[in-house]
N, C-alpha and C positions, 0 to 999 in steps of 0.2 A: 502494499497499498501507499510503503513511504516512496518508493520509486516513482508511483505515481502521483507522486502530489504535486506539481506540476500541471497534471492536466485540470481544466479550473472546473472539470464535473469532480472531480474525485474530493474538490479542495477540502471543502469543511469537515468530511470527514479525515480527513490526513493531519488536519488543525486538532481538531477532538481528540483524534488517537494522543499528538504529542502532550496536550493539555492536559488529558487524564494523568497522562505518565511521569506528568512535572510531580516533583518533591513538594511543592509551594500548596498547602492545603485550599488556600484564598483561591489560587489561579485556577483550581480544580473546582470548585464551586462555583466560578466564574461562570467558567462555560460549561456545565451544567443549568445555570441558571439562563444559555446565552441557545436550547436545546431546538425551542420550536422555532428560533433563527435558522439554524444551520436545517432543519428540517424541509423551511420553505426553500431553501435552495437548493434543498437536494429533490425535492418534490414527494408525492406519498407513496409513489411504486418504491423510491430504494430508500424511505423511509422507513419500509417493513418488510422488504432486502437485504438491508446493510444497517442502518441507525438503530432500529429496536434489537435486532439480536444480540449488535455489539456491546448493546446496554445490557444486557443479561449476562452477557459473560464479564463481565466488569462491576459487577456486585459485590463488592469486595471491601469497600472504600471505605472513606474517616464517616464515622455518625453522618456529620452534618453532611455531607456533600448526597450520601444516604436519603438523608432529608430529602432537600432539598430536588433529586431526580424521583422520590416518590409524591413529591406537591407536582413535578411537573408531568407525570405520566396522564394525571388526572385529568387532564386538559389536552392531550394530544389526538383524544378521537376524531375533530377534525381532520387532525396532519396525516394519520394515516391512512385516509379516504374514509370517514365517517361512520356510520354505523355499522353498516356491512361487517368487516373490518377492527372492530373497536376491542375484539377477539385476540388483537395478536398481541394486547397491550397487557394481557392476565395473566403471561409467564412472566416479563419481569418484575411486577407488582405481588404477582404472587411471589417469589425470591426474598422479597421485599417482607412481607410481609410474616418472614420469618426469623428474620434475623434478631440481635437479643437487643437489642435498644430495644427503649420501649416506648420513644416519640417517633420512630420510623415505622413502626407496626401500626401506631395508633394512624397516621400520616398514605402507610401505603393502605391498609382496612377501608378510608376517608376516600383516598383517588378510585377502589373496586367500586366504591359502593356508586361513585360517579356514572362509575362504567355502565355499570349495570344495568344504568336506566336506556344505556345505549343498545343492550341487546331485545330482541323479539325473541316470544316465548319457543322459537325452535332453539338456536343460538346460547341459549341461558339452561336449555335442558345439555345440550350438544358441550357446551363450553363453560360454563358458567359453574352452575352446580358441578361438575366434574370437580373444579378446583377447590370449592369447598369443601369435596367428600375428601380432598386429600392432603386438605387442611387439616378437619378433622381427627385422621386416622395418624396426622405425623410422628413422631418418636419427640421428638421436642416440643414442649409446653404453649411455647412460644406461637407454633403455626397452628395449635388447636384454640389457643384462648384470641388469635388474631380470627378463625375460623364462626363466634361467636356472631361477631358482626356481622357479618355475610348474610344469616340467613332471612331476616326477617325481609329484605331486598329481592332475594329469589321468589320467598315460598309464594306469593301474590300470581307469578308471571307463567309456572308450571303444571302438566297434568298433577289430577289424583292420585297417580303410581310417586311420581314422583315428590310431591307433599307428602305421601308418609312416609317414605326414604327422609328427607329434611327435618320431620319430626322424627323421630326415631333419631337420627345422625343429635339436633338439638339435645333429644334424652340423656344419650352418652356423654357431652359436655356438661349438660347439668350435676352428673354422676363420677365426672374426672375425679382421679385419686390427687392431681394436683390442685393444693385449693389455691393457686392464681387464674388456673382454665376454669375452676368453679365459679369461683367470682367475679371472673370475666362474662360468663355467660347468664350470673344471676343480674349484671346490669345490663341486659341486651333483654332478660327474659320481657320487659312490659312492655316491649318495641316488637317482639316477636309476637306476645299474646293479642297487638291492633290487628295484627293481618294474617291471622287463627282463624276456623267455619268456630259457630257458638259451642257446636259438639268436644270441638278437638280443644278448645281453651277449657273446656270440663274436663271433658274425660284424659287429657294429656299434659294442657298445659298448668292447672291447676295443681295435682298430683306434682311436679317440677316447682311448680314455687312452694309448694306445705317442704318438701324436702329441701330445698335450699334454705326457707325460713327455719330449719331446723337442723341446718347445717354443726360442727364443730369449730370451723369458723366462725368469727365473731364478722368478719370482713367481708365473710356471705351473708352472713344474718340480715347484717345492716341493710345493704342492699337489693336482697330482699323485699325491704322495707316499700321502697321507691315499685317496685315491682306491683307491689299492693293495691298500690294508687291508681294505675292502667288499670289491672283485672278489678278493682269494685267499680268503673268507672262502664267495664267493656258488659258487664252482670247485669239486663235490665232489670228482671225481678228483685225482690226486696229480702224474698225469701233464699235466692241464688248467695245473697248479700252477706248475707247474716248464716249461710252455712261456710259458705267456700270465703268469707274474705273477717269475719271478726273471731272466730278460734284462734286464729295466725294471730289478729290484730293483742288481742290480753296479751298472748303469750309473750311477744316483742315488746310490748308496754313491761311487763315482767322482766325481760330479759337478765341475766345475772351480765351484762355486759354493758354498761353506762352510753358507750356510745350507739347502739343501739338505740336502746331508748331516747335517745342526742335524736336519732334519726327519725323517729315515730314523733318526736317532737314536733321536728323541722317540718314535718309532711304535716301534720297535724292539719291544715285549712280541708287542705286539699283533700283530704281522706275524709273529711268531712262535706264535702261537695258533690263528691266520688258518692260516698253511700249514702244520700240524703237525710231528709228533716228526721222521717219516722224513727232509724236508725241512731242516729246521732243524739233524740232526748233519752231512748231507751239506752243506747248500750253507750256512746261518744262521751259523754256527759262525766261518767263514772273514772271513765281511760284519762280523763282529762284533770281531773281532779288527783287521781296517782302521779303523773304527770309534774303536779304541780305544788305537789308533797315531795318527790322525788329525793333521798337522798344524796345527790350531787346538783349541784350547784351548774353545773354547766348544761344540765337537762332543765332542773327549775326556770335557770335561763332564758333558752330557747322555748319553754314550757309559756312563762310571761310575755313573751315578745309574740306569742299568738292571741291574744285573749281581749285582744280587740275584735280583731278578725271569725274570731270562735263566736263572740259573744251575737257582732251582726248577724253573723250568719242560721241562728239559730230561729227556727218557727215565729214568728209574729206571735200567734197565740201566745206561747211559752217563754217565748224571752224573758222577760220581769221576772219569772216566778223562778226562772233555772238561775239567772245572775245571782239573784238576793240569796236562794238557800244552797246553791253550789259551789259557784264564780266565789262572790263578794268576801267570802270568808277564806278561802283562800290565798285571795288578795288579800286581807288583811294580816296573814297570817307574815307575806312574802315584804310587804312597807317591813315588816323587823328582821328582813333575812339578816342572817351574820356574814355576807357576801354582794360584797357589791355590784359585781355583777350582773348580779341578781333583780338589784334593787335599781341599777340602772336601766336594766330591758325594759324591768314594768314601770318605772314613772315612764317612757318612749312612750309604751300608750294607756294608764292608766285611763288622763282625760280624757277621752276617745268614747267611755265607756257612761261620761257623759252621757251627750246626746241618745245615748239605747236606752240610758234609766229615766231620763225625763228629772228636771227641776225638784222637787220634792226629797227625790230619793237622792239627787244628787248634794240635794244641801245637807241633807237628815245622814247620811252616809260618805259618801264617797270625800266629800269638804274638810270633816280630820283626818283621810287620808294624805289627799294634796300638801296637806298644812305640813302634816308627821313627813312627809318628804321633801317639802319644800324649809327643814332645817335638818336636814340628813348634814351629816358629815361630810360623805362625797360630794364633791362639787357638781359633776358630771348627773347624777341621780338631781339637784336644786334644776342646771337648767334642763334637762328636759322635761320638770316640770312646767320650766316659765316660759318653755318654747313650745307650748302648747294648750296655751289659757285661753285662746282664741275659742276653740271648743265648747271650753266652758262659761265662755261668759255671754256666748248666745243662749243659751241652756240658761243662766241663773240671772242675767243682765249685770248691770254696771256697780249697779247700788250692793246689790251681796256680793260681787266679786274683789269689794274696796275695802268691805267690812271683812271680810272674812281673811282675802290674801295680799294685800298689799303689805299690811301692818306685816307678815314674816318678809314681804320682797323690803321693804324697809329697813329690817334688821340685818339682812344678808348685805344689804348697798352700804352699810357703814360696818359692817364686819372687819374684825383688827389683823385679818387675814387679808393679806393684800389680792392674790391671786382669784377669795372669792370675790370681793370687791371686780379686779378683773372682769371675771366670768359676766358677773351679774349687771358692769357696765352695757357690757360687747349684746346686752338682749335689749336693754334698753329702747330703740328704735324699733324691734319689732314690740314691745310693751305699748308704746308711745301709735304706732297705730293699730292695735288692736281697741284701743282706750280710747283717745280721743284725744283734741287737743285741749279742752278743756280739765282733765281729770290729769290730763299730763301736765298739765301748768299747775294746777294745785296741789298736786301729790310727787310729781316726781322731780321736776323740772326743780328742781334746789339740790337735791343728788345730782342730777347731769355737770351742774354746776361746778358742786362741791370737788369732782374728785379732778375736773379740771387743778384746781392746788392742790395735787394727795402726792403727797412724799414719793409716792415712787409712778417711776419714771414711762414704764409703763399701765399703771392708771391714767395716768396725767395723757397719755395719747391713744390708748383705747376712747379715750370721750372726748379728744378733740376728732378725731375719727367719726367718732356717734353724733356730733354736730353737724357734718357733712350730711350724714343720713337722715336726720332731722328737719333740716332744711329740706332737704326733697320732697319729704313728706306733710311737716307743714308749711314750708313757703318762707317768703321774702321778707313778706310781712312781718310774718311772725320770728323771724332774726333780728329785723329791725330792732322791735316792743322789747322780745326776750333775749338776746342772745346780744347783744352790740353793748349794751348797758356793761353786763360783763366784761366782755373787751375792754374797755377804755379800763372799768379798774383795773384789771390787772398789767395794761399798761404800766399802769404809773406805781404798782405794783415793790415794796424794796427789796424784794425776794427778784432774781434776776431770774432764776429757773421760769418764775409765774411768767414777766416779762417776755420770755420764750416763747412759754407755750401760749402768748397774745398772738404771736408772732403767725405760730402753728396754727392757731385758728382763722388767721386772715387768709393764709395759705391755700386751707381747705376750702372757705367759708364760700371764696373766690369762684371757684368752681360749680356751685349753684345758684349763686345770689343773683340778684338780679345789679346787671353794671353799675345802674346810678349809686347802690346802695354801697357797693368797692369806692367806683370814684369820692363820694361825696362824703362818705363817712369813717371809709377804712384804712383807704392811702394816706389823709392826714394822721392818724394814727400810729401809721409805717414814718410818716414823715420825721413829726416829734420822738419816735424812739433812735432815729437814727445818729444822734447828740449820747445816746446812754454811753455811760463809764466802762462797759464791760464791752471786751472787744467781741465776744460769740456773739449777743446782741446785734449789734452791729451789722457783722458779716451777715445774721440771719434777716436784717433788713434789706440788704444789696440782694437777699434768695428771693423774699419774699417780692420783693418789686416786677424783679425777676420771673415769677410767677403769675405775676398782677396783669403784666404788661402781654405775656402769650394767652393767659384766657381774654385780657380786652380785644387782641389782634382775631385772636377763634371768633369769639363773638359777631366783630364787627365782620368780619369776612360771610361768616353763616348769614347776618344780618340783610349783606348784600346780595346773595347766592338765593336769598327766598324775595325780595326784592326783586329780581330780575325775570326770574317767572315769573313772577305777579304781572311781568311789566309796567312795574311801578320803579321809581330812580332808584340808583343805590345809596346808599350811606349805609348808618348805623350808629352803634353806640363809639363811640370813638371819644380820644384824651386830647380835648379842646389844648392849643395853642399853647396856653399860660399853664396847662398842667404837667405837658412836656416839656416846657423849659424847668418848672419844678424842678418835677424827676429830676431829670439831666442834672439838672445842680447838686439836687442833696447824692447822686449818685457822683461825679466826679468830685468833688467834697471828699467823699470814699475813699477813691480812688485812690485820694494820697495822704490815707489812711498813717499813721504808725507801725500796725499791725498788720502784719506780711497776708491771712488770713484774709482779711476784711477787704486787703486792695486786689485783692485775686476776683474774687464774688465782685466787684464791685463791676472791674471790665468786663468778667461776666457777664453784668446785666447789662453796661451799654453796649451790648453789642443782642441785646433782644431787639425783636424788628421794629417794634411801634419804637423804641430812643435810637437806634440806629438813625430810622430815618429819620426821626428830628436833628440829630449830630450831622446826616448829610445836607438836609435846609437850611 
């Protein structure tokens, strides 16, 4: 082949051979990724007769290269001449499906499943099913594990005799001596169950499911729980579900392995939907209670996450009764759980029970639990409660909420631990949006302003960023009335850190406030602080002026663009000549400052679009 490298028709294959023999893995990987281009150059006939056999013979490479090859072959059907010749791709993919590296095998199986769609019934029986049989009978567990993923894509497209053979083959894999194969079969059992006939489901697949659900390996049993959802949804009669699914589900709920019980908890709402309202009421409620009281925190945590969805999906006629008699007692225990992950999971969903049980029950039974969690030592628990206040607000109203929950929020806002103050600080805009401007000004605004002068920088920074979000919610008029007085006060504070916070506030507010407020009220404060005795304040003055210039320039451009689209004359908010002159004068003075950092930032601000244009003028 090397002797014919000069032949234009053979050149791509020759180059590919050289590159695949190269010691550089990256080069080999690159060449594999160019296979589609090489195939187009060769044409479909030479791709079938030369390229595919060559690739089949070279499956000995690094895992990374084999993974790329397995992926490429999955989209090769058009390059070998279409669906009629798709079976040619089965040979190299079969080899890839037997390699030791799991990711390569999985990718090969994925490509085989794609190519299966290109096989008609005749080719499926002649080429694809024999491949499945060879993999199923393979000496190495790798091939048998790969075979599990191919049964469901071939079963619907073959005749009755072949279907019987496929059911027998899958049963064989479910009883394999190697746990890895049984695990693969358990993972694909639900998929296989969806394509078999109803009689086969009851007589063949369900016995497989029962055996896998009682396997000695917990890794197999937990995957059988996933299949439980598919099987339950496929059985139409409640009696069949009760007979074939409920016993296995109850056994899994009492499994000695916490991982199996965890899987039951994770899939619980899916099982609830698949089993229907009658079985939910009669069977699943007690199972769910057991999971909420499980000995392992991981299981309780996962079950707690399902509480809201489980309660919502209960039959309307019995929902309130079940929640009050069966769910709420467990919730009360979980509020005081010793594990913080359990309490955190509960806090993320407990507020969602309020719309389900209504106003009276929420006030009487749930509010005390909310208050208890708001005082929890774990910050995540408190934050999950705060972030879901809106759902409770809609049920009990702002008056009740303020009387019950806001005192606890106020207590957290003044907590001695700065991380607690920081956490609640970041949720203030959310509270503000939910509670409204009047309530916020009356009860929470003072707290937000107090954080601006907190002794911890992280809290001050968060409070500054909150102002931006609050102004975006309440508007510039609110900023003028409620925020500006505090900014003026901080600009004259004796503590230079507070004066710097004043500048940080102006920086972020300039982006969301009306430009008139920035020009008329904020810029004068900045100019005044240019004479501050502390260099850190002075160079932050330069940075603030730079920011304001950029903001006003952008506002001017946006206004001009908007006016032009509507056919009006351009223009918009724009610093007057006197304002530009004053701004330039302040920066010129700071550019000659004794401090090197002040001079640097002043020079940078002088290059801002608005100021530099004024300089040139």
